N, CA, C and O atoms as CSV, one atom per row, in Angstrom:
chain,resi,resn,atom,element,x,y,z
A,1,MET,N,N,-41.229,-40.943,-3.819
A,1,MET,CA,C,-40.864,-39.577,-3.263
A,1,MET,C,C,-39.499,-39.628,-2.766
A,1,MET,O,O,-39.229,-40.364,-1.817
A,2,GLN,N,N,-38.535,-38.842,-3.378
A,2,GLN,CA,C,-37.150,-38.760,-3.031
A,2,GLN,C,C,-36.926,-37.592,-2.064
A,2,GLN,O,O,-37.001,-36.415,-2.419
A,3,VAL,N,N,-36.649,-37.991,-0.835
A,3,VAL,CA,C,-36.351,-37.111,0.300
A,3,VAL,C,C,-35.032,-36.658,0.149
A,3,VAL,O,O,-34.204,-37.556,-0.001
A,4,HIS,N,N,-34.577,-35.399,0.149
A,4,HIS,CA,C,-33.222,-34.902,-0.026
A,4,HIS,C,C,-32.446,-34.800,1.351
A,4,HIS,O,O,-31.234,-34.983,1.461
A,5,LYS,N,N,-33.334,-34.475,2.414
A,5,LYS,CA,C,-32.640,-34.326,3.693
A,5,LYS,C,C,-33.676,-34.759,4.784
A,5,LYS,O,O,-34.873,-34.499,4.659
A,6,GLU,N,N,-33.214,-35.362,5.749
A,6,GLU,CA,C,-34.058,-35.826,6.869
A,6,GLU,C,C,-33.579,-35.233,8.212
A,6,GLU,O,O,-32.400,-35.279,8.562
A,7,LEU,N,N,-34.548,-34.683,8.929
A,7,LEU,CA,C,-34.190,-34.040,10.178
A,7,LEU,C,C,-34.988,-34.765,11.319
A,7,LEU,O,O,-36.206,-34.925,11.247
A,8,ASP,N,N,-34.245,-35.183,12.346
A,8,ASP,CA,C,-34.741,-35.860,13.513
A,8,ASP,C,C,-34.966,-34.847,14.664
A,8,ASP,O,O,-33.997,-34.325,15.217
A,9,THR,N,N,-36.221,-34.572,15.022
A,9,THR,CA,C,-36.420,-33.553,16.076
A,9,THR,C,C,-37.211,-34.339,17.271
A,9,THR,O,O,-37.945,-33.720,18.041
A,10,ARG,N,N,-37.033,-35.570,17.355
A,10,ARG,CA,C,-37.729,-36.303,18.399
A,10,ARG,C,C,-37.233,-35.791,19.812
A,10,ARG,O,O,-36.049,-35.559,20.058
A,11,GLY,N,N,-38.241,-35.644,20.686
A,11,GLY,CA,C,-37.864,-35.155,22.086
A,11,GLY,C,C,-37.880,-33.559,22.165
A,11,GLY,O,O,-37.857,-33.036,23.279
A,12,LEU,N,N,-37.917,-32.823,21.084
A,12,LEU,CA,C,-37.803,-31.359,21.052
A,12,LEU,C,C,-39.350,-30.904,20.980
A,12,LEU,O,O,-40.183,-31.548,20.342
A,13,HIS,N,N,-39.644,-29.750,21.685
A,13,HIS,CA,C,-40.862,-29.229,21.737
A,13,HIS,C,C,-40.856,-27.924,20.991
A,13,HIS,O,O,-39.826,-27.304,20.726
A,14,CYS,N,N,-42.057,-27.554,20.674
A,14,CYS,CA,C,-42.245,-26.245,20.010
A,14,CYS,C,C,-41.617,-25.048,20.663
A,14,CYS,O,O,-41.844,-24.874,21.860
A,15,PRO,N,N,-40.787,-24.131,19.957
A,15,PRO,CA,C,-40.679,-23.998,18.586
A,15,PRO,C,C,-39.460,-24.716,17.903
A,15,PRO,O,O,-39.223,-24.491,16.716
A,16,LEU,N,N,-38.752,-25.503,18.575
A,16,LEU,CA,C,-37.575,-26.088,18.088
A,16,LEU,C,C,-37.631,-26.843,16.836
A,16,LEU,O,O,-36.783,-26.701,15.956
A,17,PRO,N,N,-38.742,-27.740,16.737
A,17,PRO,CA,C,-38.738,-28.507,15.408
A,17,PRO,C,C,-38.930,-27.579,14.218
A,17,PRO,O,O,-38.394,-27.812,13.135
A,18,ILE,N,N,-39.717,-26.506,14.445
A,18,ILE,CA,C,-39.969,-25.480,13.266
A,18,ILE,C,C,-38.748,-24.728,13.085
A,18,ILE,O,O,-38.462,-24.407,11.932
A,19,LEU,N,N,-37.968,-24.390,14.044
A,19,LEU,CA,C,-36.750,-23.428,13.859
A,19,LEU,C,C,-35.691,-24.318,13.050
A,19,LEU,O,O,-35.077,-23.881,12.077
A,20,LYS,N,N,-35.546,-25.616,13.561
A,20,LYS,CA,C,-34.560,-26.473,12.919
A,20,LYS,C,C,-34.944,-26.695,11.384
A,20,LYS,O,O,-34.103,-26.661,10.485
A,21,ALA,N,N,-36.264,-26.919,11.188
A,21,ALA,CA,C,-36.696,-27.157,9.797
A,21,ALA,C,C,-36.450,-25.899,8.924
A,21,ALA,O,O,-36.000,-26.015,7.784
A,22,LYS,N,N,-36.758,-24.662,9.485
A,22,LYS,CA,C,-36.513,-23.452,8.824
A,22,LYS,C,C,-34.955,-23.340,8.371
A,22,LYS,O,O,-34.626,-23.022,7.229
A,23,LYS,N,N,-34.119,-23.617,9.325
A,23,LYS,CA,C,-32.711,-23.616,9.111
A,23,LYS,C,C,-32.247,-24.656,7.994
A,23,LYS,O,O,-31.407,-24.334,7.154
A,24,SER,N,N,-32.805,-25.850,8.024
A,24,SER,CA,C,-32.462,-26.867,6.979
A,24,SER,C,C,-33.027,-26.346,5.598
A,24,SER,O,O,-32.400,-26.512,4.551
A,25,LEU,N,N,-34.187,-25.737,5.655
A,25,LEU,CA,C,-34.794,-25.402,4.312
A,25,LEU,C,C,-33.897,-24.325,3.759
A,25,LEU,O,O,-33.607,-24.367,2.563
A,26,ASN,N,N,-33.444,-23.384,4.515
A,26,ASN,CA,C,-32.651,-22.393,3.970
A,26,ASN,C,C,-31.367,-22.915,3.294
A,26,ASN,O,O,-30.855,-22.234,2.406
A,27,ASP,N,N,-30.846,-24.031,3.650
A,27,ASP,CA,C,-29.635,-24.629,3.035
A,27,ASP,C,C,-29.913,-25.513,1.793
A,27,ASP,O,O,-29.013,-26.080,1.172
A,28,MET,N,N,-31.245,-25.587,1.473
A,28,MET,CA,C,-31.646,-26.536,0.476
A,28,MET,C,C,-32.060,-25.730,-0.826
A,28,MET,O,O,-32.355,-24.536,-0.765
A,29,LEU,N,N,-32.063,-26.429,-1.968
A,29,LEU,CA,C,-32.518,-25.866,-3.228
A,29,LEU,C,C,-34.034,-25.857,-3.482
A,29,LEU,O,O,-34.774,-26.672,-2.933
A,30,SER,N,N,-34.422,-25.026,-4.230
A,30,SER,CA,C,-35.852,-24.920,-4.530
A,30,SER,C,C,-36.314,-26.294,-5.066
A,30,SER,O,O,-35.610,-26.895,-5.878
A,31,GLY,N,N,-37.551,-26.830,-4.600
A,31,GLY,CA,C,-38.003,-28.054,-5.018
A,31,GLY,C,C,-37.676,-29.365,-4.334
A,31,GLY,O,O,-38.357,-30.385,-4.431
A,32,GLN,N,N,-36.519,-29.226,-3.607
A,32,GLN,CA,C,-36.060,-30.325,-2.720
A,32,GLN,C,C,-36.962,-30.565,-1.556
A,32,GLN,O,O,-37.649,-29.661,-1.080
A,33,LEU,N,N,-36.959,-31.887,-1.061
A,33,LEU,CA,C,-37.758,-32.250,-0.010
A,33,LEU,C,C,-37.115,-32.461,1.274
A,33,LEU,O,O,-36.030,-33.043,1.283
A,34,LEU,N,N,-37.646,-32.062,2.373
A,34,LEU,CA,C,-37.167,-32.172,3.711
A,34,LEU,C,C,-38.216,-32.947,4.494
A,34,LEU,O,O,-39.388,-32.572,4.542
A,35,LYS,N,N,-37.759,-34.057,5.116
A,35,LYS,CA,C,-38.557,-34.898,5.973
A,35,LYS,C,C,-38.200,-34.574,7.447
A,35,LYS,O,O,-37.032,-34.708,7.812
A,36,VAL,N,N,-39.156,-34.153,8.310
A,36,VAL,CA,C,-39.042,-33.931,9.704
A,36,VAL,C,C,-39.779,-34.964,10.480
A,36,VAL,O,O,-40.966,-35.224,10.286
A,37,VAL,N,N,-39.000,-35.559,11.395
A,37,VAL,CA,C,-39.693,-36.589,12.363
A,37,VAL,C,C,-39.714,-35.941,13.712
A,37,VAL,O,O,-38.668,-35.514,14.200
A,38,SER,N,N,-40.872,-35.848,14.342
A,38,SER,CA,C,-41.067,-35.148,15.572
A,38,SER,C,C,-41.870,-36.033,16.490
A,38,SER,O,O,-42.562,-36.926,16.003
A,39,THR,N,N,-41.817,-35.831,17.829
A,39,THR,CA,C,-42.591,-36.512,18.657
A,39,THR,C,C,-43.612,-35.535,19.505
A,39,THR,O,O,-44.319,-35.874,20.455
A,40,ASP,N,N,-43.505,-34.316,18.944
A,40,ASP,CA,C,-44.382,-33.272,19.566
A,40,ASP,C,C,-45.744,-33.208,18.797
A,40,ASP,O,O,-45.795,-32.775,17.646
A,41,ALA,N,N,-46.847,-33.655,19.474
A,41,ALA,CA,C,-48.209,-33.741,18.832
A,41,ALA,C,C,-48.535,-32.341,18.212
A,41,ALA,O,O,-49.186,-32.298,17.168
A,42,GLY,N,N,-48.143,-31.301,18.765
A,42,GLY,CA,C,-48.468,-29.942,18.301
A,42,GLY,C,C,-47.779,-29.653,17.017
A,42,GLY,O,O,-48.071,-28.658,16.354
A,43,SER,N,N,-46.899,-30.478,16.668
A,43,SER,CA,C,-46.151,-30.181,15.361
A,43,SER,C,C,-47.069,-30.363,14.083
A,43,SER,O,O,-46.842,-29.788,13.019
A,44,LEU,N,N,-48.067,-31.173,14.288
A,44,LEU,CA,C,-49.040,-31.371,13.135
A,44,LEU,C,C,-49.616,-29.949,12.760
A,44,LEU,O,O,-49.651,-29.659,11.564
A,45,ARG,N,N,-50.042,-29.098,13.637
A,45,ARG,CA,C,-50.602,-27.886,13.259
A,45,ARG,C,C,-49.654,-26.826,13.053
A,45,ARG,O,O,-49.874,-25.887,12.288
A,46,ASP,N,N,-48.436,-26.986,13.834
A,46,ASP,CA,C,-47.366,-26.103,13.666
A,46,ASP,C,C,-46.845,-26.106,12.251
A,46,ASP,O,O,-46.664,-25.032,11.677
A,47,PHE,N,N,-46.586,-27.296,11.637
A,47,PHE,CA,C,-46.101,-27.337,10.285
A,47,PHE,C,C,-47.007,-26.902,9.259
A,47,PHE,O,O,-46.600,-26.491,8.172
A,48,GLN,N,N,-48.435,-26.992,9.623
A,48,GLN,CA,C,-49.336,-26.501,8.646
A,48,GLN,C,C,-49.327,-25.079,8.545
A,48,GLN,O,O,-49.360,-24.498,7.461
A,49,ALA,N,N,-49.281,-24.490,9.682
A,49,ALA,CA,C,-49.122,-22.987,9.797
A,49,ALA,C,C,-47.784,-22.447,9.190
A,49,ALA,O,O,-47.754,-21.418,8.515
A,50,PHE,N,N,-46.599,-23.255,9.491
A,50,PHE,CA,C,-45.421,-22.762,8.852
A,50,PHE,C,C,-45.434,-22.817,7.313
A,50,PHE,O,O,-44.928,-21.925,6.633
A,51,ALA,N,N,-46.022,-23.883,6.805
A,51,ALA,CA,C,-46.021,-23.965,5.412
A,51,ALA,C,C,-46.839,-22.727,4.744
A,51,ALA,O,O,-46.437,-22.091,3.769
A,52,ARG,N,N,-48.046,-22.498,5.433
A,52,ARG,CA,C,-48.809,-21.299,4.971
A,52,ARG,C,C,-48.091,-19.974,4.900
A,52,ARG,O,O,-48.104,-19.195,3.947
A,53,GLN,N,N,-47.395,-19.820,6.173
A,53,GLN,CA,C,-46.623,-18.547,6.290
A,53,GLN,C,C,-45.371,-18.339,5.421
A,53,GLN,O,O,-45.004,-17.240,5.006
A,54,THR,N,N,-44.759,-19.501,5.193
A,54,THR,CA,C,-43.435,-19.395,4.419
A,54,THR,C,C,-43.546,-19.682,2.914
A,54,THR,O,O,-42.597,-19.454,2.164
A,55,GLY,N,N,-44.671,-20.167,2.492
A,55,GLY,CA,C,-44.891,-20.556,1.078
A,55,GLY,C,C,-44.233,-21.839,0.622
A,55,GLY,O,O,-44.204,-22.175,-0.562
A,56,ASN,N,N,-43.662,-22.599,1.690
A,56,ASN,CA,C,-43.135,-23.842,1.336
A,56,ASN,C,C,-44.354,-24.909,1.327
A,56,ASN,O,O,-45.305,-24.767,2.096
A,57,ASP,N,N,-44.275,-25.925,0.465
A,57,ASP,CA,C,-45.369,-26.792,0.325
A,57,ASP,C,C,-45.283,-27.978,1.359
A,57,ASP,O,O,-44.256,-28.648,1.462
A,58,LEU,N,N,-46.382,-28.204,2.104
A,58,LEU,CA,C,-46.490,-29.365,3.096
A,58,LEU,C,C,-47.012,-30.501,2.191
A,58,LEU,O,O,-48.202,-30.611,1.892
A,59,VAL,N,N,-46.108,-31.280,1.805
A,59,VAL,CA,C,-46.445,-32.413,0.827
A,59,VAL,C,C,-47.182,-33.517,1.556
A,59,VAL,O,O,-48.181,-34.021,1.041
A,60,GLU,N,N,-46.718,-33.921,2.762
A,60,GLU,CA,C,-47.280,-35.043,3.425
A,60,GLU,C,C,-47.125,-34.855,4.998
A,60,GLU,O,O,-46.141,-34.304,5.492
A,61,GLN,N,N,-48.196,-35.369,5.745
A,61,GLN,CA,C,-48.070,-35.478,7.077
A,61,GLN,C,C,-48.574,-36.843,7.604
A,61,GLN,O,O,-49.666,-37.229,7.188
A,62,GLN,N,N,-47.976,-37.511,8.365
A,62,GLN,CA,C,-48.441,-38.821,8.885
A,62,GLN,C,C,-47.950,-39.082,10.272
A,62,GLN,O,O,-46.934,-38.564,10.736
A,63,THR,N,N,-48.770,-39.959,10.940
A,63,THR,CA,C,-48.368,-40.415,12.308
A,63,THR,C,C,-48.070,-41.868,12.242
A,63,THR,O,O,-48.847,-42.736,11.843
A,64,VAL,N,N,-46.821,-42.043,12.689
A,64,VAL,CA,C,-46.432,-43.556,12.837
A,64,VAL,C,C,-45.908,-43.915,14.159
A,64,VAL,O,O,-44.770,-43.574,14.484
A,65,GLY,N,N,-46.736,-44.640,15.003
A,65,GLY,CA,C,-46.457,-44.876,16.264
A,65,GLY,C,C,-46.483,-43.519,17.031
A,65,GLY,O,O,-47.455,-42.767,16.955
A,66,GLU,N,N,-45.364,-43.234,17.779
A,66,GLU,CA,C,-45.261,-41.971,18.443
A,66,GLU,C,C,-44.680,-40.869,17.728
A,66,GLU,O,O,-44.456,-39.806,18.306
A,67,ASP,N,N,-44.396,-41.065,16.396
A,67,ASP,CA,C,-43.626,-40.170,15.572
A,67,ASP,C,C,-44.726,-39.491,14.568
A,67,ASP,O,O,-45.656,-40.069,14.004
A,68,PHE,N,N,-44.358,-38.073,14.495
A,68,PHE,CA,C,-45.159,-37.359,13.575
A,68,PHE,C,C,-44.231,-36.949,12.401
A,68,PHE,O,O,-43.160,-36.368,12.580
A,69,ILE,N,N,-44.685,-37.270,11.277
A,69,ILE,CA,C,-43.790,-37.127,10.111
A,69,ILE,C,C,-44.303,-36.086,9.181
A,69,ILE,O,O,-45.449,-36.124,8.731
A,70,HIS,N,N,-43.390,-35.103,8.883
A,70,HIS,CA,C,-43.834,-33.942,8.012
A,70,HIS,C,C,-42.771,-33.933,6.790
A,70,HIS,O,O,-41.558,-34.025,6.981
A,71,VAL,N,N,-43.344,-33.816,5.564
A,71,VAL,CA,C,-42.389,-33.608,4.405
A,71,VAL,C,C,-42.837,-32.323,3.729
A,71,VAL,O,O,-43.972,-32.106,3.305
A,72,LEU,N,N,-41.801,-31.504,3.683
A,72,LEU,CA,C,-41.875,-30.195,3.147
A,72,LEU,C,C,-41.149,-29.967,1.795
A,72,LEU,O,O,-40.024,-30.455,1.682
A,73,ARG,N,N,-41.672,-29.286,0.776
A,73,ARG,CA,C,-40.824,-29.145,-0.444
A,73,ARG,C,C,-40.499,-27.535,-0.345
A,73,ARG,O,O,-41.345,-26.676,-0.096
A,74,ARG,N,N,-39.141,-27.309,-0.583
A,74,ARG,CA,C,-38.622,-25.982,-0.569
A,74,ARG,C,C,-39.260,-25.186,-1.614
A,74,ARG,O,O,-39.392,-25.653,-2.745
A,75,ARG,N,N,-39.690,-23.938,-1.288
A,75,ARG,CA,C,-40.213,-23.059,-2.379
A,75,ARG,C,C,-39.155,-22.609,-3.248
A,75,ARG,O,O,-39.410,-21.874,-4.203
């Protein structure tokens, strides 16, 4: 999987990771992948809802240590 852009939102709480992801996705081309790293446990459900509401694909979510990693494909 080739990630086109990575966004580090560690230490930020809702809604900042989502807002930063939205801004980054707006600057990307359709089909490109954005990886977001967060430490906010609520980001798991937040990114699921964000993907449903915006039409972007939530390709992957995983937890690595204290980090929650989300990969979105730009619609």
